[in-house]
C-alpha positions in Angstrom: 16.8 -31.6 -9.5 13.6 -33.5 -9.9 13.3 -33.4 -6.1 11.0 -35.3 -3.8 8.9 -38.3 -4.8 11.0 -40.5 -7.0 10.0 -43.9 -5.7 7.7 -46.1 -7.7 4.2 -46.3 -6.3 2.2 -49.6 -6.1 -0.8 -47.8 -7.6 -1.1 -46.5 -11.1 -1.8 -42.7 -11.5 -2.7 -43.0 -15.2 -2.4 -40.1 -17.6 -4.6 -37.5 -16.0 -7.2 -37.0 -13.3 -10.1 -37.9 -15.5 -8.7 -41.2 -16.4 -7.5 -41.8 -12.8 -11.1 -41.3 -11.5 -12.7 -43.4 -14.1 -10.2 -46.3 -14.1 -10.6 -46.8 -10.3 -14.3 -45.9 -10.3 -13.7 -43.3 -7.6 -16.6 -41.8 -5.7 -17.1 -38.5 -3.9 -19.7 -38.1 -1.1 -20.6 -41.7 -1.7 -21.6 -41.0 -5.3 -19.7 -41.6 -8.6 -18.4 -38.5 -10.4 -21.2 -37.1 -12.5 -19.7 -36.6 -16.0 -23.2 -36.3 -17.6 -24.2 -33.4 -15.4 -20.7 -31.9 -15.2 -19.4 -32.6 -18.7 -17.8 -29.2 -18.9 -15.4 -30.4 -16.2 -14.0 -33.2 -18.3 -11.4 -31.1 -19.9 -10.1 -29.5 -16.6 -9.9 -33.1 -15.2 -7.9 -34.1 -18.2 -5.5 -31.2 -17.7 -2.2 -32.7 -16.3 -0.4 -29.3 -16.1 1.5 -28.9 -12.8 0.6 -25.2 -12.4 -3.2 -24.5 -12.3 -5.5 -21.8 -11.0 -9.3 -22.3 -10.6 -11.3 -19.2 -10.0 -14.9 -20.3 -9.3 -18.3 -19.4 -8.1 -19.7 -21.1 -5.1 -20.6 -24.8 -5.3 -19.2 -25.4 -8.7 -17.5 -28.8 -8.1 -14.1 -27.5 -7.2 -13.7 -29.8 -4.1 -14.0 -32.9 -6.3 -11.4 -31.5 -8.6 -9.0 -30.7 -5.7 -9.3 -34.2 -4.2 -8.7 -36.0 -7.5 -5.8 -33.8 -8.3 -4.2 -34.1 -4.9 -4.6 -37.9 -4.6 -3.2 -38.5 -8.1 -0.2 -36.3 -7.4 0.5 -38.2 -4.2 0.7 -41.4 -6.2 2.6 -39.9 -9.1 5.2 -38.4 -6.8 5.3 -41.3 -4.3 7.4 -40.4 -1.2 7.0 -36.7 -1.7 5.8 -34.0 0.8 2.9 -31.8 0.0 1.4 -28.7 1.7 -2.3 -28.0 1.6 -2.8 -24.4 2.8 -5.9 -22.7 4.2 -6.5 -19.1 5.4 -8.0 -19.9 8.9 -6.9 -22.1 11.8 -10.0 -24.3 11.9 -10.1 -25.1 8.1 -7.1 -27.4 7.9 -8.5 -29.8 10.4 -12.1 -29.5 9.1 -11.0 -30.3 5.6 -8.7 -33.1 6.6 -11.4 -34.8 8.7 -14.6 -34.0 6.7 -13.3 -34.1 3.1 -9.9 -35.7 2.6 -10.1 -38.7 4.9 -13.7 -39.7 3.9 -12.7 -39.4 0.2 -9.8 -41.8 0.7 -11.7 -44.2 2.9 -14.8 -44.5 0.7 -12.7 -45.7 -2.2 -11.5 -49.2 -1.7 -8.4 -49.0 -3.9 -7.2 -45.9 -1.9 -8.3 -46.9 1.6 -5.5 -49.4 2.4 -2.8 -46.7 2.0 -4.1 -44.1 4.4 -1.8 -44.0 7.5 0.5 -46.6 6.0 4.2 -46.4 5.1 5.9 -48.6 2.6 8.9 -49.2 4.8 7.5 -50.5 8.1 3.8 -50.3 7.6 3.4 -47.4 10.1 2.7 -43.9 9.0 1.0 -40.7 10.1 -2.8 -40.5 10.3 -3.2 -37.4 12.3 -5.6 -34.6 11.3 -2.9 -32.1 10.2 -0.4 -34.6 8.8 -1.6 -37.7 6.9 0.6 -40.4 5.2 -0.7 -42.0 2.1 1.7 -44.8 1.5 5.1 -43.1 1.3 3.7 -39.7 0.6 2.8 -37.2 3.3 0.4 -34.2 3.0 0.4 -31.5 5.7 -2.8 -29.5 6.2 -1.6 -26.0 7.2 -2.7 -22.5 8.0 -1.1 -20.0 5.6 -0.5 -17.4 8.3 1.6 -19.6 10.6 5.3 -19.0 10.5 6.1 -22.7 11.0 3.6 -23.6 8.2 5.7 -21.9 5.6 9.3 -22.4 6.8 11.6 -25.3 7.2 9.8 -28.0 5.2 10.9 -28.6 1.6 7.9 -29.8 -0.4 7.2 -31.2 -3.9 4.2 -28.9 -4.2 1.6 -26.7 -2.5 -2.1 -26.5 -2.9 -4.0 -23.3 -1.8 -7.7 -23.3 -0.9 -9.7 -20.1 -0.5 -7.0 -17.9 -1.9 -9.3 -14.8 -1.6 -8.6 -14.8 2.1 -4.8 -15.0 1.8 -2.3 -12.2 1.3 0.1 -12.2 -1.6 3.0 -12.2 0.8 1.7 -15.2 2.7 1.4 -17.2 -0.6 4.9 -16.1 -1.6 6.4 -17.5 1.6 4.5 -20.8 1.2 5.7 -21.1 -2.4 9.3 -21.0 -1.2 8.7 -24.5 0.1 9.0 -25.9 -3.4 11.7 -23.5 -4.7 14.3 -26.3 -4.9 12.1 -28.3 -7.3 12.6 -28.3 -11.0 9.1 -29.4 -11.6 7.0 -28.2 -8.7 3.2 -28.6 -8.2 1.1 -25.5 -7.6 -2.7 -25.7 -7.5 -4.8 -22.7 -6.4 -8.5 -22.6 -6.1 -10.9 -20.1 -4.6 -14.2 -18.2 -5.0 -13.5 -14.9 -6.8 -13.3 -11.7 -4.9 -11.6 -8.4 -5.9 -10.2 -7.5 -9.4 -6.5 -7.9 -9.8 -6.3 -9.3 -6.3 -5.9 -12.7 -4.6 -7.3 -15.5 -6.9 -8.1 -13.1 -9.8 -4.5 -11.9 -9.8 -3.3 -15.4 -10.3 -6.0 -16.1 -12.8 -4.9 -13.1 -14.9 -1.3 -14.4 -14.8 -2.5 -17.7 -16.4 -3.9 -18.4 -19.8 -7.4 -17.4 -18.7 -9.6 -20.3 -19.9 -13.3 -19.5 -20.2 -16.0 -21.9 -21.1 -17.7 -20.9 -24.4 -21.3 -22.2 -24.7 -22.1 -23.1 -28.3 -24.6 -20.7 -30.0 -25.3 -19.2 -33.4 -22.2 -17.1 -33.0 -19.1 -18.8 -34.3 -17.1 -17.8 -31.2 -19.8 -19.0 -28.8 -20.9 -17.1 -25.7 -19.2 -16.8 -22.3 -22.0 -16.7 -19.9 -19.9 -15.3 -17.0 -18.7 -12.4 -19.1 -22.1 -11.5 -20.5 -24.1 -11.9 -17.3 -26.6 -10.7 -16.4 -27.5 -10.1 -20.1 -27.3 -13.8 -20.8 -30.3 -14.4 -18.5 -33.5 -14.2 -20.5 -36.3 -13.1 -18.2 -39.5 -14.9 -19.1 -41.8 -13.5 -16.4 -43.5 -11.2 -18.9 -42.7 -13.1 -22.0 -45.3 -13.1 -24.8 -46.8 -16.2 -26.3 -44.4 -16.1 -29.3 -41.3 -16.0 -27.2 -42.5 -18.6 -24.8 -43.2 -21.0 -27.8 -39.7 -20.4 -29.1 -38.1 -21.2 -25.7 -40.2 -24.4 -25.3 -39.3 -25.5 -28.8 -35.6 -25.1 -28.1 -35.8 -27.2 -24.9 -37.9 -29.8 -26.7 -35.4 -30.1 -29.6 -32.6 -30.5 -27.1 -34.5 -33.2 -25.3 -34.4 -31.4 -22.0 -37.0 -30.5 -19.4 -38.6 -27.0 -19.9 -36.1 -24.5 -18.4 -34.3 -27.5 -16.8 -36.8 -27.4 -14.0 -37.9 -30.7 -12.5 -39.7 -31.9 -9.4 -39.9 -29.3 -6.6 -37.9 -26.7 -8.7 -41.0 -26.1 -10.9 -42.8 -24.7 -7.8 -39.7 -23.1 -6.2 -38.9 -21.0 -9.2 -42.4 -20.5 -10.7 -42.1 -16.7 -10.0 -38.7 -16.4 -11.7 -38.9 -18.2 -15.0 -35.8 -17.6 -17.1 -33.6 -19.3 -19.7 -30.0 -18.8 -20.8 -29.5 -17.2 -24.2 -26.9 -15.5 -26.3 -27.6 -11.7 -26.1 -25.7 -11.3 -29.4 -27.3 -13.8 -31.7 -30.5 -14.5 -29.7 -30.2 -18.3 -29.6 -31.8 -20.0 -26.7 -29.3 -22.2 -24.7 -31.1 -25.3 -23.2 -27.7 -26.8 -22.2 -25.1 -24.2 -21.2 -22.5 -27.0 -20.8 -22.6 -27.7 -24.5 -19.4 -25.9 -25.7 -15.7 -25.8 -25.2 -12.9 -24.2 -23.1 -10.8 -21.5 -24.8 -7.7 -19.7 -23.4 -8.0 -16.0 -23.8 -4.2 -15.5 -23.1 -2.8 -18.7 -24.7 0.9 -17.6 -24.5 1.0 -17.7 -20.7 2.4 -20.8 -18.9 0.0 -21.3 -16.0 -3.4 -22.9 -16.9 -6.1 -20.9 -15.3 -9.8 -21.7 -15.4 -12.9 -19.6 -14.6 -16.0 -21.6 -13.3 -19.4 -19.7 -12.9 -22.4 -21.2 -11.2 -24.3 -21.0 -14.5 -22.5 -24.1 -15.7 -23.6 -26.2 -12.8 -26.6 -28.5 -13.5 -28.1 -27.4 -10.1 -28.2 -23.7 -11.3 -30.8 -23.3 -14.0 -31.4 -19.7 -15.2 -34.5 -19.4 -13.1 -32.5 -20.0 -9.9 -29.9 -17.3 -11.0 -32.7 -14.8 -11.8 -34.2 -15.4 -8.4 -30.8 -14.5 -6.8 -30.1 -11.4 -8.8 -33.6 -9.9 -8.9 -35.2 -9.5 -5.6 -37.5 -6.4 -5.6 -38.2 -6.5 -1.9 -34.8 -7.6 -0.6 -31.3 -6.0 -0.7 -29.0 -7.7 -3.2 -25.2 -7.7 -2.9 -23.8 -7.0 -6.4 -20.4 -8.0 -5.1 -21.7 -11.4 -3.9 -23.6 -12.0 -7.2 -20.5 -11.4 -9.2 -18.3 -13.5 -6.9 -20.5 -16.5 -6.1 -22.8 -16.7 -9.1 -20.8 -15.3 -12.1 -17.5 -16.5 -10.6 -15.9 -13.1 -11.4 -14.0 -10.6 -9.3 -15.8 -7.4 -8.4 -15.3 -4.4 -6.2 -18.0 -1.9 -5.3 -16.3 1.5 -5.9 -18.0 2.9 -2.8 -16.0 0.4 -0.6 -12.6 1.6 -1.9 -12.3 5.2 -0.5 -9.2 6.5 -2.2 -9.3 7.0 -6.0 -6.9 8.6 -8.4 -8.7 11.9 -8.3 -8.3 12.2 -4.5 -4.6 11.6 -4.7 -4.2 14.1 -7.6 -6.1 16.7 -5.6 -3.5 16.5 -2.8 -0.5 17.1 -5.1 1.1 20.6 -4.8 3.7 21.1 -7.5 5.2 24.1 -5.6 6.5 21.8 -2.9 9.9 20.2 -2.9 11.2 16.7 -2.0 13.7 17.5 0.8 15.9 14.6 -0.3 16.6 16.5 -3.5 17.5 19.8 -1.7 20.7 20.8 0.0 21.5 19.9 3.6 21.4 23.6 4.5 17.8 23.8 3.1 16.8 20.8 5.1 18.2 22.2 8.3 16.2 25.3 7.8 12.8 23.8 6.8 12.7 20.2 8.0 12.0 19.9 11.7 9.8 17.9 14.1 8.8 15.3 11.5 7.0 12.0 11.9 8.1 8.6 10.5 5.9 5.6 9.8 7.4 2.3 8.9 6.1 -1.1 7.8 8.8 -3.8 8.2 9.1 -6.6 5.7 11.4 -9.5 4.9 14.6 -7.8 3.8 13.3 -4.2 3.4 11.4 -1.5 5.3 8.7 0.8 3.8 9.2 4.3 5.2 6.9 7.4 5.1 8.1 10.7 6.6 5.6 13.5 7.2 5.6 17.0 8.5 2.8 19.2 9.7 2.3 22.0 7.2 1.5 25.6 8.4 -2.0 25.0 6.9 -2.6 22.1 9.2 -2.3 19.4 6.5 -0.1 16.3 6.8 2.7 16.8 4.2 4.5 13.8 2.9 8.2 14.8 2.6 9.9 11.5 2.0 9.1 8.0 0.8 11.6 5.2 0.7 12.0 1.4 0.5 15.1 0.9 2.7 17.0 -2.2 1.6 20.4 -3.6 1.1 19.9 -5.4 -2.2 22.1 -3.1 -4.1 25.1 -3.2 -1.7 23.8 -0.4 0.5 23.5 -0.4 4.3 21.3 -2.7 6.4 17.6 -1.6 6.1 17.4 -0.8 9.8 20.6 1.2 9.7 19.2 3.1 6.7 16.1 4.0 8.7 18.3 5.2 11.6 20.1 7.4 9.1 16.7 8.8 7.9 15.9 9.6 11.5 18.9 11.9 11.5 18.5 13.4 8.0 14.9 14.4 8.5 15.0 15.3 12.1 12.4 12.7 13.1 10.8 13.6 16.4 8.5 10.5 16.7 8.5 7.3 14.7 5.8 4.6 14.8 7.0 1.3 13.4 5.5 -2.1 12.9 6.7 -4.5 15.6 5.6 -7.7 13.9 6.8 -10.1 12.6 10.3 -8.6 13.2 10.0 -8.0 16.9 13.7 -8.4 17.9 14.9 -5.9 15.2 12.0 -3.5 16.0 12.7 -3.6 19.8 16.4 -3.1 19.3 15.7 -0.1 17.1 13.3 1.4 19.6 15.8 1.0 22.4 18.4 2.9 20.2 16.0 5.8 19.9 14.4 5.5 23.3 11.3 7.8 23.7 11.3 8.6 20.0 10.4 5.3 18.4 7.1 3.6 19.3 6.3 0.0 18.4 2.9 -0.3 16.7 0.4 -3.1 17.3 -3.0 -3.5 15.6 -6.0 -4.5 17.7 -9.4 -5.7 16.4 -11.6 -4.1 19.0 -14.0 -1.4 17.7 -14.8 0.4 21.0 -12.8 2.9 22.8 -10.0 5.1 21.5 -8.6 4.6 18.0 -5.0 5.1 19.3 -3.7 4.2 22.7 -0.2 5.3 23.6 1.3 3.1 26.3 3.5 5.7 27.8 0.6 8.0 28.8 -2.2 7.6 31.3 -0.7 4.7 33.2 -0.2 4.5 36.9 3.4 3.4 37.9 2.1 0.6 40.1 -0.4 -0.7 37.5 -0.4 -4.5 37.4 1.7 -6.0 34.7 3.2 -2.7 33.7 6.7 -3.7 34.5 6.6 -6.4 31.7 5.3 -4.1 29.0 7.4 -2.1 26.6 6.7 1.5 27.5 7.2 3.0 24.1 4.4 1.3 22.2 1.1 2.2 20.6 -2.0 0.2 20.0 -4.1 1.1 16.9 -7.5 -0.1 15.9 -6.7 -1.5 12.5 -10.0 -0.8 10.6 -10.8 2.5 12.3 -7.2 3.7 11.9 -6.9 2.9 8.2 -10.3 4.5 7.5 -9.2 7.7 9.3 -5.9 7.8 7.5 -7.2 7.1 4.1 -10.1 9.5 4.5 -7.5 12.2 4.8 -6.8 11.8 1.1 -10.5 12.0 0.2 -10.9 15.2 2.3 -7.7 16.8 1.0 -6.2 16.9 4.5 -2.9 15.7 3.0 -0.4 17.3 0.6 2.5 15.9 -1.3 5.1 17.2 -3.9 5.2 16.1 -7.5 4.6 12.3 -7.6 7.2 11.9 -10.3 9.9 14.0 -8.6 11.4 11.4 -6.2 13.2 8.4 -7.8 14.5 5.2 -6.3 16.0 2.1 -7.9 13.7 -0.8 -7.3 12.9 -4.2 -8.9 10.4 -4.1 -11.7 8.5 -6.8 -13.6 6.0 -6.3 -16.4 5.9 -2.6 -15.6 5.2 -3.0 -11.9 7.4 -2.6 -8.8 7.8 -6.0 -7.2 8.0 -5.9 -3.4 8.7 -9.6 -2.8 10.6 -11.2 0.0 14.2 -10.0 -0.1 13.3 -8.0 -3.2 14.5 -10.9 -5.3 12.0 -10.7 -8.2 12.3 -8.2 -11.1 14.8 -6.1 -13.0 16.2 -3.1 -11.1 15.2 0.3 -12.5 14.9 3.9 -11.5 11.2 4.5 -10.8 9.2 7.4 -9.3 8.4 5.8 -6.0 5.5 8.1 -5.1 3.6 7.5 -8.3 4.4 3.8 -8.8 4.4 2.6 -5.2 3.1 5.1 -2.6 0.0 6.1 -4.5 -1.1 2.6 -5.6 -0.9 1.4 -2.0 -3.3 4.1 -0.8 -5.9 2.8 -3.3 -5.3 -0.9 -2.4 -7.6 -0.9 0.7 -11.3 -1.6 0.7 -13.8 -1.8 3.5 -16.4 -4.6 3.6 -19.1 -5.8 5.8 -18.3 -9.2 7.5 -20.4 -11.3 9.7 -19.1 -11.4 13.3 -16.9 -14.5 14.1 -18.6 -14.9 17.5 -21.3 -17.6 16.9 -24.0 -15.8 18.9 -23.5 -12.5 17.1 -23.2 -14.3 13.7 -26.5 -16.1 14.4 -28.1 -12.7 15.0 -26.8 -11.6 11.6 -24.5 -9.0 13.1 -21.7 -7.7 10.9 -18.7 -5.5 11.3 -16.6 -3.4 8.9 -13.2 -4.8 8.1 -10.3 -3.4 6.1 -9.1 -5.7 3.3 -6.3 -5.5 0.8 -7.1 -5.2 -2.9 -4.6 -6.3 -5.5 -1.4 -6.1 -3.4 -0.1 -5.9 0.1 -0.4 -2.1 0.7 2.6 -1.7 3.0 2.7 2.0 2.3 -0.9 2.4 3.4 0.1 1.0 6.8 3.3 3.1 6.9 1.2 6.1 6.0 -1.2 5.4 8.9 1.7 5.1 11.3 3.2 8.4 10.1 -0.2 10.1 10.5 -0.6 8.7 14.0 2.9 10.0 15.0 2.3 13.4 13.4 -1.0 13.8 15.1 0.8 13.4 18.4 3.5 15.9 17.5 1.0 18.6 16.3 2.1 21.9 14.9 5.8 22.3 14.2 7.8 24.7 16.4 10.1 25.7 13.6 10.1 25.9 9.8 7.7 27.6 7.4 6.0 27.4 4.1 8.0 26.4 1.1 
């Protein structure tokens, strides 16, 4: 089905966004689109592909591209519904009021249609739901349940993808699943490799801008940075003459510095050049876009700051070389080079840590006899992260040496005709003699509460808290007075865990070799696989089902997929003071088993040493 938006619009959308902007003479921020200064953006504007990803540095013109694309799609698919998703609660309203509405209102040809409907002349002109003629666009928060369910859409646009989880984006994309030709437009500043926007960029055809130079293939500034920055602060006379000659021949100001910039960057003189052939590049926007993975369907673009006319090489050098100030390499790569980057020191668990915790003399109890399990498997702890249609389960036992021993890993599901995921976890409670289980209570509260009532006193509902002070773990069934106010409305068997502190503690156990696990290839499970990776999507609907070693291919990768970064406080006063806090972030995937592992560690820490069983 072609889906929503089949009515004929009274406005012409033309062949692409570039033609659309020029034919109507559209303006942004009360100025015409600057094709002379941003000539490298002409081709992306001419791209009419319905599936696009734009991974960009900061302030690279991506807002203008978004607005032109969205407005043209609203006209092309007249009468359709679109969703524009943001990561935070305040951003949808801010973008709608400060960017979208002013863009429409300052362009006379578009202005009459805002808040109007073709049928009766009345439409929506609210902050979070705006009608443009017969078309409606909703400005939504990606994390809200009502934002991603119940509304069929022609397409979705995602802004600041780096602050969204893969699971959230998947749920939102379900809104256009009934469309045969859906629209999907993602844009964001880069962040972590193989994560968020970089993950979607890699899945596309990976279009980089090649600046023309003496090399036949040109030079990609973002991929050669910082080597493409020629530092002229100590340049000899011969080199300086060569640079001046190159800018004179190109008809451009020396180092592209004019006005106040000549004084501002006098101590950081630099030019762009090709580190391979040595050619000086007075105009980095003189070149072409080239896909590095041309066989892929999605069109994905990478936009570094170096291509912006407001970022001469001297400005970039001043950012990346500050002898007396701390420089964030991660921020330089993300905002300036427009590339994903992760400081290894912020990702605690590495392959060598996991390998050091493997003991090949241990057995996976699921592969042993029932008699063996009854003898050796007692007083275990279960951690579970509940997802849509499946549950990620980790079961641990305290080893005689005091280490936390992982004895079972499973993705409980019913996709292959098995039992309901919650019934399967109940079965695991019995098979592995689980004494205490800590399970995620959100977003599946009803199922989790019902399960906890079935195993009253053995199953605790886990809830993350953001506070950094006090205890890392607070058990609600201990230390409370019977007459404490509000206690009668609380669920007794629950546990509050400080998210960042808890994950740091749990993951550090791998680094310090306080964990142990049998052979990572010994336990197999049939799971959906795509392009060699296990796909834990909603309902496990994506991928070809295969037998895979669940520890090596799922459990271990999830332990590595958490990084710890410094973030400014959200409180305005603390933020103004420059105060930061450490937060745990996902890298590359939603690490369900890192959370399940934490829950199992918390449960096992409460159990302590086993009363039965021995070394095996």
